VEXRORO-529951 format. One record per residue: residue in one letter; x, y, z of N, C-alpha, C in turn. Coordinates in steps of 0.2 Angstrom, whole numbers. Each point is the difference from the previous one (the first is absolute). Last residue first. Layout:
# residues N
@resn=A	neast=X	nnorth=Y	nup=Z	caeast=X	canorth=Y	caup=Z	ceast=X	cnorth=Y	cup=Z
...
This chain:
# residues 93
@resn=V	neast=279	nnorth=-76	nup=-73	caeast=0	canorth=-5	caup=5	ceast=6	cnorth=-2	cup=1
@resn=G	neast=-2	nnorth=25	nup=-12	caeast=-4	canorth=-8	caup=0	ceast=1	cnorth=-5	cup=7
@resn=E	neast=-11	nnorth=25	nup=-7	caeast=8	canorth=-2	caup=2	ceast=-1	cnorth=-7	cup=0
@resn=G	neast=-19	nnorth=14	nup=-7	caeast=4	canorth=-2	caup=-7	ceast=8	cnorth=-4	cup=5
@resn=P	neast=-16	nnorth=15	nup=17	caeast=-2	canorth=-4	caup=-7	ceast=7	cnorth=-1	cup=-5
@resn=A	neast=5	nnorth=0	nup=27	caeast=0	canorth=4	caup=-5	ceast=-3	cnorth=-3	cup=-8
@resn=R	neast=-4	nnorth=-13	nup=25	caeast=7	canorth=2	caup=-7	ceast=-1	cnorth=4	cup=-2
@resn=S	neast=-13	nnorth=-14	nup=16	caeast=2	canorth=7	caup=2	ceast=6	cnorth=3	cup=-4
@resn=P	neast=-21	nnorth=-19	nup=-1	caeast=7	canorth=0	caup=-1	ceast=0	cnorth=8	cup=1
@resn=G	neast=-23	nnorth=-9	nup=9	caeast=4	canorth=-2	caup=-8	ceast=8	cnorth=3	cup=3
@resn=T	neast=-21	nnorth=-2	nup=13	caeast=4	canorth=6	caup=0	ceast=4	cnorth=1	cup=-7
@resn=R	neast=-13	nnorth=-18	nup=10	caeast=-4	canorth=3	caup=0	ceast=3	cnorth=7	cup=-2
@resn=T	neast=15	nnorth=-20	nup=4	caeast=-9	canorth=0	caup=-6	ceast=-4	cnorth=6	cup=-1
@resn=L	neast=16	nnorth=-1	nup=16	caeast=5	canorth=-1	caup=-7	ceast=-7	cnorth=3	cup=-4
@resn=A	neast=-5	nnorth=-7	nup=21	caeast=-1	canorth=9	caup=1	ceast=5	cnorth=0	cup=-8
@resn=I	neast=-4	nnorth=-23	nup=6	caeast=-6	canorth=6	caup=0	ceast=1	cnorth=6	cup=-3
@resn=I	neast=20	nnorth=-13	nup=6	caeast=-3	canorth=-2	caup=-7	ceast=-8	cnorth=3	cup=0
@resn=G	neast=9	nnorth=1	nup=21	caeast=6	canorth=5	caup=-5	ceast=-3	cnorth=1	cup=-6
@resn=K	neast=-12	nnorth=-12	nup=15	caeast=0	canorth=6	caup=3	ceast=4	cnorth=2	cup=-6
@resn=A	neast=3	nnorth=-22	nup=3	caeast=-6	canorth=4	caup=-3	ceast=-3	cnorth=5	cup=0
@resn=L	neast=21	nnorth=-4	nup=13	caeast=1	canorth=-2	caup=-8	ceast=-6	cnorth=2	cup=-4
@resn=S	neast=-1	nnorth=-1	nup=24	caeast=2	canorth=7	caup=-3	ceast=2	cnorth=-2	cup=-8
@resn=P	neast=-10	nnorth=-18	nup=10	caeast=-4	canorth=6	caup=1	ceast=3	cnorth=6	cup=-3
@resn=D	neast=8	nnorth=-28	nup=-5	caeast=0	canorth=7	caup=3	ceast=-4	cnorth=7	cup=0
@resn=L	neast=-3	nnorth=-21	nup=-12	caeast=0	canorth=1	caup=5	ceast=0	cnorth=4	cup=6
@resn=V	neast=-9	nnorth=-4	nup=-28	caeast=5	canorth=5	caup=6	ceast=1	cnorth=-2	cup=5
@resn=G	neast=-8	nnorth=-15	nup=-22	caeast=-1	canorth=2	caup=7	ceast=3	cnorth=3	cup=2
@resn=V	neast=-8	nnorth=-6	nup=-25	caeast=6	canorth=-2	caup=4	ceast=-2	cnorth=4	cup=6
@resn=A	neast=-8	nnorth=-12	nup=-27	caeast=0	canorth=3	caup=9	ceast=6	cnorth=-1	cup=3
@resn=A	neast=-2	nnorth=-9	nup=-21	caeast=-7	canorth=4	caup=-1	ceast=-1	cnorth=3	cup=5
@resn=T	neast=24	nnorth=-8	nup=-11	caeast=-5	canorth=-2	caup=4	ceast=-6	cnorth=5	cup=0
@resn=Q	neast=26	nnorth=-8	nup=-15	caeast=-9	canorth=3	caup=-1	ceast=-2	cnorth=-1	cup=7
@resn=E	neast=23	nnorth=-5	nup=-5	caeast=-1	canorth=2	caup=-6	ceast=-7	cnorth=4	cup=0
@resn=R	neast=16	nnorth=4	nup=21	caeast=-7	canorth=-4	caup=-3	ceast=0	cnorth=0	cup=-7
@resn=G	neast=10	nnorth=17	nup=18	caeast=6	canorth=-7	caup=-3	ceast=-5	cnorth=-6	cup=-3
@resn=V	neast=-10	nnorth=21	nup=9	caeast=1	canorth=-3	caup=2	ceast=6	cnorth=-6	cup=2
@resn=A	neast=-10	nnorth=19	nup=-17	caeast=1	canorth=-1	caup=6	ceast=3	cnorth=-2	cup=6
@resn=A	neast=-7	nnorth=-11	nup=-21	caeast=7	canorth=6	caup=-1	ceast=2	cnorth=3	cup=7
@resn=G	neast=-22	nnorth=-11	nup=-1	caeast=5	canorth=-5	caup=1	ceast=9	cnorth=4	cup=0
@resn=L	neast=-19	nnorth=15	nup=-6	caeast=-1	canorth=-2	caup=5	ceast=3	cnorth=-6	cup=4
@resn=E	neast=-2	nnorth=5	nup=-23	caeast=4	canorth=5	caup=2	ceast=2	cnorth=0	cup=8
@resn=A	neast=-13	nnorth=-19	nup=-11	caeast=7	canorth=2	caup=-4	ceast=3	cnorth=7	cup=5
@resn=A	neast=-21	nnorth=-2	nup=3	caeast=1	canorth=-6	caup=2	ceast=8	cnorth=-2	cup=-2
@resn=S	neast=-14	nnorth=25	nup=-1	caeast=0	canorth=-7	caup=-4	ceast=4	cnorth=-6	cup=4
@resn=P	neast=-8	nnorth=26	nup=3	caeast=-4	canorth=-4	caup=-7	ceast=2	cnorth=-5	cup=1
@resn=V	neast=-3	nnorth=9	nup=23	caeast=6	canorth=0	caup=-4	ceast=-4	cnorth=-3	cup=-8
@resn=E	neast=-13	nnorth=8	nup=26	caeast=2	canorth=-5	caup=-7	ceast=4	cnorth=4	cup=-4
@resn=I	neast=-3	nnorth=0	nup=28	caeast=0	canorth=3	caup=-7	ceast=1	cnorth=-5	cup=-6
@resn=L	neast=-13	nnorth=3	nup=29	caeast=2	canorth=-5	caup=-7	ceast=3	cnorth=5	cup=-4
@resn=N	neast=-5	nnorth=-3	nup=29	caeast=1	canorth=6	caup=-8	ceast=0	cnorth=-5	cup=-5
@resn=I	neast=-16	nnorth=-11	nup=18	caeast=8	canorth=0	caup=-2	ceast=1	cnorth=6	cup=-5
@resn=R	neast=-19	nnorth=-10	nup=14	caeast=2	canorth=6	caup=-2	ceast=6	cnorth=2	cup=-1
@resn=R	neast=-14	nnorth=-20	nup=4	caeast=8	canorth=1	caup=2	ceast=0	cnorth=8	cup=1
@resn=A	neast=-15	nnorth=-9	nup=-15	caeast=-4	canorth=-2	caup=4	ceast=7	cnorth=2	cup=6
@resn=N	neast=7	nnorth=0	nup=-20	caeast=-8	canorth=8	caup=1	ceast=-4	cnorth=-1	cup=6
@resn=L	neast=21	nnorth=-16	nup=-8	caeast=3	canorth=3	caup=4	ceast=-6	cnorth=10	cup=0
@resn=L	neast=-9	nnorth=-24	nup=-7	caeast=3	canorth=0	caup=8	ceast=1	cnorth=9	cup=2
@resn=P	neast=-7	nnorth=-4	nup=-23	caeast=-5	canorth=-1	caup=5	ceast=3	cnorth=1	cup=11
@resn=L	neast=16	nnorth=-2	nup=-23	caeast=-4	canorth=7	caup=0	ceast=-5	cnorth=-2	cup=8
@resn=L	neast=11	nnorth=-20	nup=-8	caeast=5	canorth=4	caup=2	ceast=-5	cnorth=7	cup=6
@resn=K	neast=-7	nnorth=-18	nup=-17	caeast=5	canorth=-3	caup=8	ceast=0	cnorth=5	cup=3
@resn=E	neast=-7	nnorth=6	nup=-22	caeast=-6	canorth=-2	caup=4	ceast=2	cnorth=-1	cup=8
@resn=L	neast=16	nnorth=3	nup=-17	caeast=-3	canorth=7	caup=5	ceast=-6	cnorth=-2	cup=3
@resn=S	neast=11	nnorth=-18	nup=-11	caeast=5	canorth=4	caup=4	ceast=-5	cnorth=6	cup=5
@resn=N	neast=-10	nnorth=-10	nup=-20	caeast=-1	canorth=-4	caup=5	ceast=5	cnorth=2	cup=8
@resn=K	neast=0	nnorth=8	nup=-22	caeast=-7	canorth=3	caup=4	ceast=-1	cnorth=-3	cup=6
@resn=S	neast=26	nnorth=8	nup=-7	caeast=-8	canorth=-6	caup=-4	ceast=-6	cnorth=2	cup=3
@resn=A	neast=20	nnorth=18	nup=-2	caeast=1	canorth=-6	caup=4	ceast=-8	cnorth=-5	cup=-3
@resn=D	neast=9	nnorth=25	nup=-7	caeast=-1	canorth=-6	caup=-5	ceast=-1	cnorth=-6	cup=4
@resn=A	neast=6	nnorth=18	nup=14	caeast=-8	canorth=3	caup=-5	ceast=-1	cnorth=-6	cup=-6
@resn=A	neast=14	nnorth=-3	nup=23	caeast=3	canorth=2	caup=-7	ceast=-8	cnorth=0	cup=-3
@resn=V	neast=6	nnorth=7	nup=25	caeast=-3	canorth=-3	caup=-3	ceast=-1	cnorth=0	cup=-7
@resn=I	neast=11	nnorth=5	nup=27	caeast=2	canorth=1	caup=-8	ceast=-5	cnorth=-5	cup=-4
@resn=A	neast=-5	nnorth=10	nup=29	caeast=3	canorth=-7	caup=-6	ceast=2	cnorth=5	cup=-8
@resn=L	neast=3	nnorth=5	nup=28	caeast=-1	canorth=1	caup=-5	ceast=-2	cnorth=-6	cup=-4
@resn=S	neast=4	nnorth=-3	nup=23	caeast=0	canorth=7	caup=-1	ceast=-5	cnorth=2	cup=-6
@resn=I	neast=2	nnorth=-25	nup=11	caeast=2	canorth=5	caup=-5	ceast=-3	cnorth=6	cup=2
@resn=K	neast=-2	nnorth=-20	nup=15	caeast=5	canorth=4	caup=-1	ceast=2	cnorth=4	cup=-5
@resn=G	neast=-21	nnorth=-13	nup=9	caeast=3	canorth=8	caup=2	ceast=5	cnorth=1	cup=-1
@resn=S	neast=-10	nnorth=-21	nup=-6	caeast=2	canorth=-2	caup=8	ceast=2	cnorth=9	cup=-1
@resn=K	neast=-9	nnorth=-6	nup=-21	caeast=-6	canorth=-3	caup=5	ceast=5	cnorth=2	cup=8
@resn=G	neast=14	nnorth=7	nup=-18	caeast=-6	canorth=7	caup=1	ceast=-5	cnorth=-5	cup=6
@resn=A	neast=17	nnorth=-11	nup=-6	caeast=4	canorth=4	caup=2	ceast=-5	cnorth=6	cup=2
@resn=E	neast=-5	nnorth=-21	nup=-15	caeast=2	canorth=-1	caup=9	ceast=1	cnorth=7	cup=5
@resn=R	neast=-3	nnorth=5	nup=-25	caeast=-7	canorth=-1	caup=4	ceast=3	cnorth=-4	cup=6
@resn=V	neast=18	nnorth=3	nup=-14	caeast=-3	canorth=5	caup=2	ceast=-5	cnorth=1	cup=5
@resn=R	neast=8	nnorth=-20	nup=-7	caeast=5	canorth=5	caup=5	ceast=-4	cnorth=6	cup=3
@resn=D	neast=-8	nnorth=-10	nup=-19	caeast=-1	canorth=-4	caup=4	ceast=4	cnorth=3	cup=5
@resn=V	neast=2	nnorth=11	nup=-20	caeast=-8	canorth=-1	caup=3	ceast=3	cnorth=-4	cup=6
@resn=G	neast=23	nnorth=11	nup=-8	caeast=-5	canorth=-6	caup=-2	ceast=-7	cnorth=0	cup=3
@resn=V	neast=21	nnorth=11	nup=13	caeast=0	canorth=-3	caup=-7	ceast=-4	cnorth=-4	cup=0
@resn=V	neast=7	nnorth=16	nup=20	caeast=-4	canorth=-5	caup=-2	ceast=1	cnorth=-1	cup=-6
@resn=M	neast=14	nnorth=16	nup=19	caeast=-2	canorth=0	caup=-4	ceast=-3	cnorth=-10	cup=-4
């Protein structure tokens, strides 16, 4: 896994990432650096609500982007986002 816009861009350019996770509240500059590359390289993209939430998931205060290198992990994350949680309604986390 790579964390941060610059590292995700580098990994994307070299064809190493299978999935990019991007914060919806990332700066316009960060998004302009990253999104055209991801689209051009046809890299799967998931948008999350905030850089703070994304950062917390990877042990940082905040981050605008995370790149998933492992294809199997990327496939699993994509599957989870498409199917949603598999617990009964009202069941806690």
